[in-house]
N, C-alpha and C positions, 0 to 999 in steps of 0.2 A: 797537608802539603799538596800544592797544585801540580798538575802534569802539564807540561807544553807538548805540543806536537809540531814536527817539522817534517814536511813531504819534499822529497827530491825526485824529480823526474828524469828519466834517463831514456834515450832512443835505443839502445841497443842491449843486449845481454852482457857483454863484456864490461861495459862501464857500470852497470848495475852491480855486477859481482865486485867490481873494484870499489864501489862505494860500500858494499857489506864488508869488504876487508878493512877498509879504512875506518869504518865505524869500530870495528873490533879492535884494531890498532889504537884508536881513541880511548879506548877503556869501555865501550858499551858493550853490554852482553847481548846475547841473541834474543833474550826476552824482552829488550828495550826496543827492538826495531822489527818490523815485518815487511815482507816484499807483497806489493799490490800489482797483480798483472792480470791481462785479459786472456791468457793463455796458461795452461798448466806447466809446469816445469818439474823434472824428475827430482824427488828428495835429494839434498845434499848439493844442488846447483849453486845455492847462494851459501854454503857452508854450514848449513843448520844440521843438527844432529837428527837422526831419525827418532821421531818421538815414540813414546810407548803407548800403544792403543790398548784400551780396556774394553772395546766394544764387545768381546765376546761373553763379558761378564752379564751385561744387560739381558740378553734373550735367556741366559740360564736363570737369572732370578725370576724374569717375567714367567718362563715356563714353570718353575717350581711355585710361585704364587697363584698361576692358572690352574695348576694341578691341585693345589691345596682348596682353591675356590669351589672347583668342579666337585672335589670329594666332600666338602663340606655342605654344598648345596644338595647333592644327591643323598648323601648318607644323613644329613640333617633332616632333609624332608621326609625321608622313610622312617626315621626314628621319631620324629615329632608326630607324624600321622601314620601309625602303625596299622597296615592292612595285611592280616594274615589270610593266605589264601590256599586253602588245600594242603596245608602242611609244607609249604614253600618256606625257604628262608625268608626273614624280614628283610635283609640288605640283598638285593638282587644285583650281582656283580656285572653281568653283560650290559644292561642298560646305563649303569654307572660308569663303565669304561668309555662309553661314546661321550657322555658329558665331559668327564675328565679329560679326554683327548681334545676336545673343542675348547675346554678352557686353558689347557696347556698351550695349544697353538695361538689362541687369542691373546693369552698374557705374554708369550713370546714375542708375538708380532708388535703389540702395543709397546713392550719394553724395548724392543729393537729401533722402532722408530724414534722412541724418547732419547735412547742411547746415541744414535746418529746425531740428533739435534745437540746433545750435551757434549760429545766429542768434538763435533764441528764448531762448537762455541756460537751456536745460533739459538735464538736470536740474540744479536749483539744489540742492546739497546743504549744508544747513546750517538754522540754526533762526532765522527771521526773527519779529520782532514781528508779531503779527497779532490781530484782533478778528473774531469772528463776525458782528457787526453790518454788516461789509462785504457779506456775501452778502445782507443784508436791505435794501440799497439805499444804505447810507451810504458815503461816500468817504473813503478813508484817505489820508493823506500821511505817508510813511515816510521819516524823515530818518536817514540813516547819517553819524554825524560823530565827531570826537574828544571825549574826555570833557570838555575845557575849554571846548567849544563848546555843550555839551548845553542848558545854561541859556539861551543865545542862541537856539536852536532852539526851545525851549519857548515863549520870549516871543514869537518871530516866529509861531508857530502859533497864539498866543492872541490875536494881534491880528485875525484872522478869525473870532473867536467860535466855538471848536469846541464840538461835542457833548461830547468827552472827549478827554483826551490820557493816553496810556500811554507808560511808560518801561520799561526792563528791570527797574528796581528796584521798579517797581508803577505804581499811578496818580498822575498829576501832578495829576489833577482838573481840573475846569472852573473857571477863574477868569477873571472879566472882565478884558479889556485895559485897561491904565491910559490914561487920556487924557492 
């Protein structure tokens, strides 16, 4: 099933919020459209629920992996090449702690970067409908929907008096909403 994209451009915040409400009233779920803006807006501005962020899990897993790798490297090396010196224990804990600490920090750092990329949905490989006017202050509402619902999405976006509506096949134009 192909997914079609429709982009509505709005000059101000109020009309963009009205477009998001019109889309919801037309039966579109919040996962079917997203807001594109050149400025950050607080969560909930466009009626979206606050998402569940799982970023804290990534550093914990990375730290555990790094700790295990550090323990494996130091312990494995000392057990593979035993060097008994003057009755001292084979596994010397103080030098092992340094390597395990460094492995823990390195694992936590790498997994944190990967977690940020994952939670931010980056990189998004694909081509999305976009208009350069969004970088000039316009607010875009990008709807991804089935082809049979594309006309309903355009009508819902028109209810909020957009500056312009773009589709994959070209410009749907600015037409006033029917009363």
